[in-house]
N, C-alpha and C positions, 0 to 999 in steps of 0.2 A: 212316725206312725201315720198310716193312711186311713182315713175314714171315708167310706163310700156307702151308697145305698144300692149299688148295682155293680156286679162284676164286669159288665160290659163297659163301664166307664174307665177301666184300667187301660191307659194308653201310655204308660211310662215303663221304664226299665225296672223290672221286678226282681231280678236275680240277686240283688244285694239287700232286699227288704228283710228286716228282722222282726217287725211287728205289723200285724194286719188286724184292723178293727172294722168289722162290717156290722151295721145295724139294720134291722128290718129287711133282710135279704131273704125273701121267701120264694122267689120265682126263678131261682137259678137251678139249672139242671146238674145232675151228677157229672155229666160230661164237662160242663163249664168249670165246675169246682175242681174236678180232677186235673183239667188242663191248667188251671190257676195254681194248684198245689205243685205241679211239675215245674213251674217257673220260680218256685220259692225255696231253693235248697238250703238257704241260711235262716229260714223262718224259725224264730224262737218263741213267739207269742202269737196265738190266734184267738181273737175275740169275735164270736158270732152271736152277739146279743140279739135276742128276739129274731132269730134267723133259723132257717131249716138246714139241717145237716143229716144226710142219710148214712147208713152203714158204709156204703160205697165211698162217699165223700170223706168220711172219717178215716177209712183205710187209706185213701189216696194221700191225705195230709200226713198221716203217720209214716207211710212208706216214702214219700217224696221229701219230707221235712224231718230228717233224723235229729236235728238239733232242737226240736220242739220241746219246750220246757213248761209252757203255760197254755192251757186251754180253758177258755171261757165260752160256755155254750148255754146261755140262759133262755128260758121260754116264758111265755105268758101263763098265768094261772088264774083261776076264777075266784080266788079268795077263800076257798074251802077245800078240805081234803076230798079226794075222789072216792066214790063208792066202787070198790073192787068187785068185779063179777068174775068168778072162776072161769077160766078158759077165754077171757076177753083178750084178743090179740093186742089191743091198745096198751094193756098193762103187762102182758106176758112176754112181749118181744124184747129180748135183751141184745139184739143185733148191734145196736149202737154202742152199748156198754162193752160188749165183747170186742168191737172194732177198736175202741180206745185201749182196752187191756192188751190186745195182741199187737197193736201197731205203734203205741206211744210209750215205750218203756222208760224214756228219759223225763217224763212229766214230773215236775216238782209242785205245780199249782194246778188245781182243777176246780172250776166253779160250774155248777150245774143247776143253778136256781130254777125251780119250776119244772124240772125234767121228770120223766116218768120212770126213771131207773128204779129197779127193785133191789132187795137185799142180795139176790144172786148176781145181779149186774155189778153192784158195788163190790162184792166179794171178788169177782173176776178182775175188776179194776185194781183192787189192792194187791192181788196176786201178780198182775202184769205190769204194774207201775211201782217198782220197789223203792224209788226215790221220792215218792209223793210225800210232801211236807205240809201242804195246805189243801184242804178239801172243804168246799162250801156246797152243801146240799140243802140249803134252805128251800122250803116249799116243795121238796121232793117227798111227797106224802106216801109213796109206795115203799119207803125205807123205814125200818124200825131198828134203831140202834140199841138193841138189847142183846143180852147173852154174849156169845163169843164175838159176834161182829162188832158190837158196841165196845167191848173190851179191846179188841184188836185196833179199832180206830183210836180209842183213847190213848193206848200205849204207843202207837206208831205215828199218828198225825199230830204235828206240833200246833197247827192252827186249824181247828175243826169247827165248822158252823153246822148246827143240827137242823133238821127239817122244820122245827117249830121256832127257831130263832128269829128274832126281829129282822125285817128288811129295811129299817128306817135309814140305813146308810147306803142303800142300793141306789144307784144313780138314775134308775129308770122307774117310771110308774108303769109296772108291767102286770098289774092286777086288773082283770076284767071285772068291773064292779056291777054292771047291769047285764052281764052275759051277752055282750054284743059290741061293747066299745071299751077302750082303755085309754 
């Protein structure tokens, strides 16, 4: 496993890499991430904890890394559920969820702690990732696991972590407690 804080620090042979763990990587461009993905054809596990990934970057990893079985893409959260305002792009954009659904069909494990994915995005992921066994959506407060979606997750996902489940076992202190620091 390689742990780094910046993609620019990769100066080694990446073609055989199977696991990549990047923490706090916010300032990498889609171009850099896409170039990195193209160098990782055997990648099976991608962990982008407290890091940015766009729809374009997710598509590149899905397209260039066909063996990808595990995606961890955790974000910061402010300790409370968001207030949803109808039409607010921040909560209505499902591009990232659709990129996962359309480009990562072999996923077995998906962890999205603190992400803004909605029920529609989760539905797309379930449709596009038929092998998904483990799903961690703690602190994903735009998801409501009720009705058919909740039933589908309960029946299909072997290891399901709900939005309000405890994060006591999460390895990072990713909650913004005073709305400016973490």
